[in-house]
Structures are given as C-alpha cells and as structure tokens.
N, C-alpha and C positions, 0 to 999 in steps of 0.2 A: 504494500500500500504506500510506503514511504516514497518510492521512486515515481509513482504515478503523478505526483504533483509537479514533476519536472518535464513531463511530456509536452504540455503546451509551450513551455519555454524552449524546449529543443526544437519543436516545429517552427516556432517564431524565428529562432536563430538560423535554421536551415533556409527558410524563406528569405530572410535578410541577406544571407550570403548569395543566394541565387539572384536576387534583385541587384545586389552590388556588382556581380559578374555581368549581368545583362546590361547594366548601365555603362560598362566599359566597352561594349561592342559598338562598332560603327556601321550603321545600316547601309551607308553609301558604299561600303566595301564588301557587301554580301556578294560572294561569287555567283555568277549566273550559270545555270545549267546549260545555257545556250552556247557558251564559249566553246568553239571547236566543232560546233554542230551546224547543219544547214539552217539558214534563216527560214522561218516559216513562210510558206507561200500564201499569197492572197491576190485578189483582183478587186480593186475598189474604184469608184468614180473619183475623178479629180475635183479639187476645189474650183478650178476653172472648168465649168461644165462643158465648154466647147472642146476641151481636150479629151482624148480617149482614156478609158480606164487605165489605171496604173497597176502593174504587177512587177514584183522583184525580178522576174525573168528578163525584163527589159534591160536590166543592169548587168546581166551576165557578161563576164569578160572585163568588168571594170571594178576597181575598188571604189566603194561608195559609202556614204553615211546616211543612216535613217535617223531622223530627229523627230521624236514624238513630242507634240506641243499642243497647246490650246489657247484661244484668245482670253479665256477666263483665268489663266494661270499666271500669277505674279512672278514666280521664278523664271518662267519662259520669257517674260519681258526683260528680265535681268540678262539672260544669255543671248538674246536676239541680236544686239549690236555686234557681238563676237561672230555670230553666224553670218551676218551681212558682210563683215570684213573678210571672213574666211572665204565666202563665195567670190569676192572680188579677186582674191589670190588665185583662184582656180586650181588649187591643189587637188581637190577631190569633189566630185559631184555630191550635193546634199539634197536628199529627198525628205520632204516633210510628211508626217503622218498626223493629220489634224484629228485629235482625240476627243471624243465625246463633246463635240462643239457644234454650234449652229454654223453652217457653212457661210452664211452672210456675215457673221461676226468675224470668222477667220479671214474672209476676203477683205473686210474693212481694216482689220488689224495689219495685214500685209501691205495694203495700200498706204497706210499711215506710217508704218515702221520700216518698210522695205521688204523685199522678197528675195531671200537667199536661196530659195529652193528651185531645183531643176524641174521638180514635179511635186504636187501636194495631193496625197491620197486622203480621202475623207473616211474616217473610222467613226461614224456617227454613234454606233451602239457600243463601241469599245471591244468588239470581238477580236479584232486583229491585235489590239493591245494586249489582250489576255493571252493570245497565242505567243506573243513575244515576252510574256512574263513581266509586263509593265506594272510597277508598283504605284506609280503616279507620274505626273508630268513635271518637268521635262525629263526625258531619258533619251540617250543617244547611243546608237549602235554603229560600229565600223564593221563592214561586210566586205569580204575579199572577192576576188575575181570569180571564184567558184561558188559564191553564194554562201560562204561559211562565216558565221558571226565570230569576229576576232576580239571585239571589245564591247562592253556595255558600261556606259557611264550613267549613273543614277544622279539626278539633280541637275541644276544648271551648270553648263560648261563655264569654266573660268579661263582667263588667259593662261594661267599656270597649268591647268589640266590639259588645255588644248596643246600647249607647247611641250609639256612633259609626256603626255600619253597618246594623244591623237596624231599629231604631226609625225613623230618618229615611226609610229606603227604604219601609217599610211605610206610613208616613203619606203619603208621596208617591204610592205606588201606590193607596192608598185614596182619594186626591184629596180 
C-alpha cells in the first residue's frame, strides 16, 4: 500500500520528461518519407484557366521546384519576394501549387506581388497536398530530372535556406 501513493507522481514525472523531449524536437526538420521516392503524380487545372492542365510529367527531364502556397497564408507572403528573385535568376523552373485557395484570390495575389511560377496548378480541395504529405503552407519540394523528390522544405524559404540547401542541390542535380 505504501508504494501506491507514488504512482501518480511517477506518471507525472514520466509525462514531464516526454513533454520536455518533445519540446526539443524541430518540426521543420521532420524527414519526409518522400525523399528519394517518385513525386506523386497529378493532373490539375491551372490558375490561368486559359492554360492546359498541369501535371508533373511535363517537367520530366528537368530539375524543378514545386512550391505549395496560398493567398491566405502569411508565411507565403514572407517567402514570395525570394521566389520572385529566384525566378529572375532562372536557375530552376518553379511551379506553384495553389493550396486550398479561391483561384480568384490566388490570381489577384500574383498580380499584386509578382508571379515567379512557370505554371500554377490549383489544388482547391487539398488532395494533391495530402499526396505530397503537406503539413501546411508554404512547403517547397526540389524534384530531379527523373521525377524523384530530393528535398522538402517545410515553412517559408529564407535567403539562408535557399543559398544553403536549394541552390547547391539544384546545381548538383543539374550536373
């Protein structure tokens, strides 16, 4: 009977340790199960309805970036100037995936802030985002010439992440 009074204290201490360990983890550094695997295929209408539907097969033979974004996303607004500047450099084609957004809002957003995308697919219901394991927007994927995902960046791209992670990888993949 004497030891039973310490059971709640032991459970509390165990939970406190688990919480402390969990707080040290970095969710942006969660490895993606898609790295090294083929990018999920899809065929979606483009934000510019006059353009034909977009599918990743159109990018076969090219290293390219898929950037998942939405007009309602504040962090997307943070990273957008970097994408516009990167598009001007023409290092790599950037394709947008407009995620769970009203296409009119997406069009207006790009008209006001600049359009860095070679194409923008509309994922209105978020199903393609689910296929790519998107946790939230923005997320960015580097996909190689064979359609294999080589990098997943969670959250807004920063100039540091672009220079440290994306540019060297793209240059390496382009050979």
